[in-house]
Each structure stands twice: as structure tokens, then as C-alpha cells.
C-alpha positions in Angstrom: 0.0 0.0 0.0 2.9 2.4 0.7 4.2 2.0 -2.8 0.8 2.5 -4.3 0.3 5.7 -2.3 3.8 6.9 -3.3 3.0 6.4 -7.0 -0.4 8.1 -6.7 1.2 11.1 -5.0 3.8 11.4 -7.7 1.2 11.3 -10.5 -1.2 13.7 -8.8 1.6 16.3 -8.4 0.6 18.1 -11.5 1.4 15.0 -13.5 5.1 15.1 -12.6 6.0 11.5 -12.2 9.6 12.0 -11.0 9.5 15.4 -9.3 12.7 16.5 -7.6 14.4 13.2 -8.2 17.9 13.2 -9.7 18.7 11.2 -12.8 21.9 10.6 -14.7 21.7 9.7 -18.4 24.7 8.6 -20.4 24.9 9.4 -24.1 22.2 12.0 -23.6 22.8 14.4 -26.4 21.3 12.3 -29.2 18.9 9.5 -29.9 17.4 7.4 -27.1 19.4 9.2 -24.4 18.1 12.5 -25.6 14.5 11.1 -25.5 15.2 10.0 -21.9 16.4 13.5 -20.9 13.4 15.1 -22.4 10.9 12.8 -20.7 12.5 13.0 -17.2 12.9 16.8 -17.3 9.3 17.1 -18.4 8.3 15.0 -15.4 10.0 17.2 -12.9 13.3 15.4 -12.5 16.7 17.1 -12.1 18.7 15.6 -15.0 22.4 15.4 -15.5 23.5 13.9 -18.8 26.8 13.2 -20.4 28.0 12.7 -23.9 31.2 12.9 -26.0 29.3 15.3 -28.3 30.2 18.5 -26.5 28.6 21.1 -28.8 25.4 19.2 -29.2 25.2 18.6 -25.5 25.6 22.3 -24.6 22.9 23.3 -27.0 20.5 20.6 -25.7 21.2 21.7 -22.1 20.1 25.2 -22.9 17.0 23.9 -24.6 16.1 21.8 -21.6 16.7 24.5 -19.1 13.7 26.3 -20.6 11.6 23.3 -19.4 13.2 22.3 -16.1 16.5 21.4 -14.5 19.2 19.9 -16.7 23.0 19.8 -16.6 25.4 18.6 -19.4 28.7 17.1 -18.5 31.2 16.2 -21.4 32.4 12.7 -21.0 34.3 9.9 -22.9 32.6 6.8 -21.5 35.7 4.7 -22.2 37.6 6.8 -19.6 37.0 5.7 -16.0 38.3 8.9 -14.5 35.8 10.9 -16.6 33.0 8.5 -15.5 33.9 9.1 -11.8 33.9 12.8 -12.5 30.4 12.7 -14.0 29.0 10.9 -11.0 30.8 13.2 -8.6 29.6 16.3 -10.4 26.0 15.1 -10.5 25.8 14.2 -6.9 27.6 17.4 -5.7 25.4 19.6 -7.9 22.0 18.0 -7.0 22.8 16.4 -3.6 21.7 12.9 -4.4 21.1 10.3 -7.2 17.9 8.4 -7.7 18.3 6.8 -11.1 21.1 5.9 -13.5 20.2 5.4 -17.2 23.0 3.6 -19.0 22.5 4.4 -22.7 25.8 5.5 -24.3 26.8 3.2 -27.1 27.9 2.6 -30.6 26.9 0.4 -33.5 29.6 -0.7 -35.9 29.1 -1.2 -39.6 27.0 -4.2 -40.6 29.5 -6.9 -41.6 30.4 -10.5 -41.1 32.7 -11.8 -38.4 35.5 -12.3 -40.9 35.7 -8.5 -41.3 35.9 -7.6 -37.6 39.2 -7.6 -35.8 39.8 -8.4 -32.1 40.6 -4.7 -31.5 37.3 -3.7 -33.1 35.5 -6.0 -30.7 37.6 -4.7 -27.7 36.8 -1.1 -28.5 33.1 -1.8 -28.8 33.1 -3.7 -25.5 34.6 -0.7 -23.8 31.9 1.6 -25.1 28.9 -0.6 -25.0 29.5 -2.8 -21.9 32.4 -1.8 -19.8 31.1 1.8 -19.5 27.8 0.4 -18.1 29.7 -1.6 -15.6 31.8 1.4 -14.5 28.8 3.8 -14.3 27.0 1.2 -12.2 30.0 0.7 -9.9 30.6 4.4 -9.2 26.9 5.4 -9.0 25.8 2.5 -6.7 27.0 4.0 -3.4 24.6 6.9 -4.1 21.8 4.8 -5.4 22.0 2.6 -2.3 21.5 5.7 -0.1 18.4 6.8 -2.1 17.1 3.2 -2.7 17.2 4.2 -6.4 17.3 2.3 -9.6 19.3 1.6 -12.7 17.9 1.2 -16.2 20.3 -0.3 -18.8 19.5 0.3 -22.5 20.1 -3.0 -24.3 18.6 -4.0 -27.7 16.3 -6.6 -29.2 19.4 -7.8 -31.1 20.8 -8.9 -27.7 17.9 -11.4 -27.4 17.2 -12.4 -31.0 20.4 -11.7 -32.9 20.7 -9.9 -36.3 22.6 -10.4 -39.5 26.0 -8.7 -39.6 25.8 -7.7 -36.0 27.8 -10.3 -34.1 29.9 -7.9 -32.0 27.1 -5.5 -31.3 24.7 -8.3 -30.4 27.3 -9.8 -28.0 27.6 -6.5 -26.1 23.8 -6.1 -25.9 23.3 -9.7 -24.7 25.9 -9.2 -22.1 24.1 -6.1 -20.8 21.0 -8.2 -20.3 22.9 -10.8 -18.3 24.7 -8.2 -16.2 21.4 -6.5 -15.5 19.9 -9.6 -14.0 22.9 -10.5 -11.9 23.3 -7.0 -10.6 19.6 -7.0 -9.7 20.2 -10.0 -7.5 23.2 -8.4 -5.7 21.6 -5.0 -5.2 18.2 -6.1 -3.9 19.5 -6.3 -0.4 20.3 -2.5 -0.7 16.9 -1.7 -2.1 18.3 -0.8 -5.5 16.3 -2.1 -8.5 18.1 -2.9 -11.8 16.2 -3.2 -15.0 16.7 -2.9 -18.8 14.9 -2.0 -22.0 15.5 -3.7 -25.3 14.3 -1.5 -28.2 13.9 -2.8 -31.7 14.0 -0.2 -34.5 14.1 3.3 -33.1 14.2 6.5 -35.3 17.6 8.0 -34.2 20.5 9.8 -35.9 22.5 6.6 -35.7 19.8 4.7 -37.6 19.4 7.5 -40.1 23.1 7.2 -40.8 22.8 3.5 -41.7 19.7 4.0 -43.8 21.2 6.9 -45.8 24.1 4.6 -46.7 21.6 2.3 -48.6 21.2 2.5 -52.3 17.7 3.7 -51.8 17.3 5.4 -48.4 13.5 5.8 -48.8 13.0 2.1 -49.5 15.4 1.2 -46.6 13.4 3.5 -44.2 10.1 1.8 -45.2 11.7 -1.7 -44.8 13.0 -0.7 -41.3 9.5 0.5 -40.3 7.9 -2.7 -41.7 10.0 -4.9 -39.4 7.6 -3.9 -36.6 4.1 -5.4 -36.4 2.8 -1.9 -35.7 4.2 -0.8 -39.0 6.4 2.0 -37.8 9.7 2.7 -35.9 9.7 3.6 -32.3 10.8 7.0 -31.0 13.4 8.1 -28.5 10.6 9.6 -26.4 8.9 6.2 -26.2 12.1 4.7 -24.9 12.3 7.5 -22.3 8.7 6.7 -21.2 9.6 3.1 -20.7 12.6 4.1 -18.6 10.5 6.5 -16.6 8.0 3.7 -15.8 10.8 1.5 -14.5 12.2 4.4 -12.4 8.8 5.8 -11.1 5.9 3.3 -11.2 7.7 0.0 -11.6 8.4 -0.4 -7.9 8.1 -4.2 -8.0 10.3 -4.6 -11.1 13.9 -5.7 -10.8 15.8 -7.9 -13.2 13.1 -7.1 -15.7 13.7 -6.3 -19.4 11.0 -4.4 -21.3 11.0 -5.6 -24.9 10.2 -2.3 -26.6 9.7 -3.8 -30.0 6.5 -2.7 -31.7 5.8 -6.5 -32.1 8.9 -7.0 -34.3 9.5 -10.5 -32.8 5.9 -11.7 -33.5 4.8 -14.1 -36.3 6.6 -16.4 -38.6 8.3 -15.0 -41.7 11.0 -15.6 -44.2 14.3 -16.0 -42.3 16.8 -16.9 -45.0 19.8 -14.5 -45.0 21.3 -15.9 -48.3 22.4 -13.0 -50.3 20.8 -10.6 -47.9 23.4 -10.0 -45.2 22.7 -6.9 -43.2 19.3 -6.1 -44.9 17.0 -7.8 -42.4 17.2 -5.8 -39.3 18.0 -2.3 -38.0 18.4 -1.6 -34.3 
């Protein structure tokens, strides 16, 4: 009953579902991270976000300050000292930390395993997986104090695989496994750890891949048609899923929300012969 009353109080407070809570979003200047920042700021949170894209981050910070409280911190997520600095600056500026959203990541070109090097894989692991581990490690002392939560952004590729995405899929699958194990460890501290696994989301990263196609218009339609709903998702919809896990999902831990638009449903032609890299965008 206490949790129910808490949720009702949050929602009734002018519809601000995360009022005065503090959120840290990684990779927040573009794409899904940007959508998360917008949703949490709109719902009354104090949001710190980091990104390697310094110019875009500063412009976005100014835009969000017209809506609520937002702070941009430049960061290379492959650098542990910079990660520690981001967590320190967030907690010193806002006094606490209630939610960490691990989102920063990269997607390499679509290609077969023969064309990836070990160094390619190591670099992607550092960006997509080790950064999540380090942000969790350094944020958890603060999240334990607030009985907060972590939301890790994975991908549908981590569950179902995708042509030409062996290294990317490996990082995203590892995020899912790490989320569940960390949820077990942190339950004793009252910290919930969850994830979301989006399918095809309309982001600048996706646009880059689509525009490399021979016919970007046809490729965009094909990407939309992968979903049963017949469209791509939006960064804001990803942000709403993260907000649910942070605000209302008080009995959710170790949970992954498959934010797929029904992409995994139904039987269909699965042969990849002569069609490498054309069957999935996420």
C-alpha cells in the first residue's frame, strides 16, 4: 500500500511523475538518451546527462533549461576517471542520485565476423558494456542511499540476434545478463536494476545507416515494416519506458522491457542468403 500511495502522490503532483528526483543519463545528447532526458525533465526530475558530443550537449542543455533542471557534462565513457567525475559532479550539484540510465553506445558497420578484428571488438566492448559496468559501480554508493534504480539500455538484437551484428549483439546480450545478476546483488540494498530492449528506433544513428543504402527511402520503409505496428519507435517512447521503470515499476527488478512494436511476433522468411545486413536495423 505504501508503494501504491507513493505512485499516486507522484502522478497527482501536476502529472510530474519524477518530481525533484535526480537522474543521470549517459549518451544523452542524441537518440534514445536525448529522449530519456526530455521525458525525465518534463516530469520534474533534475537531470544530468553526459556525452562525448560537447557542442550538441551544450545546445541541448540550454533547450532543456527552458523546461526544467538539466546539466550537461562532457564525457568519454571509455575513460574511467571521466566517468567518476560525471557521477561526482552530478551528486555534488544535485545532492543525491535516484536513477542511472546507461545508454551511451555505438553500432559498428553491418558486416560478417571475418571483417571484424579483435581490436574492433575490444573497443566496442569498452563503449557498450564496460562503460555500463563502471557507471553502475561508481553510482551505486549513491543509489543505495536513495534506494534508487538503474535502467540499462540493451537491444532486441541482444535477445534475438541480427545479421552482420555479431559484435554489437554480443555487447547487448551481455548487458541483459549483467542487469539480472546486478539486480540479485543489489536487492539487499533496495536498489532495482532493469533494462529495456528496443527494436528499430528512429535515431540519428539509424538514419546514418539508412542513408548509406542504395535507396534510403525504401530502406526506411523496410525498417518500419519490421515492426508489427508498421512503424519505428521514437526516443521519447524509450524514455517513457525508462520513466515507468524508475517511477511506477516499484516491484520490477531484473526485468527487461522488450520495446519492439511487435517485431518479434509471427513467422516469416528468415533466410539470409544473399541478404546480409538487410534484415534488421536496431
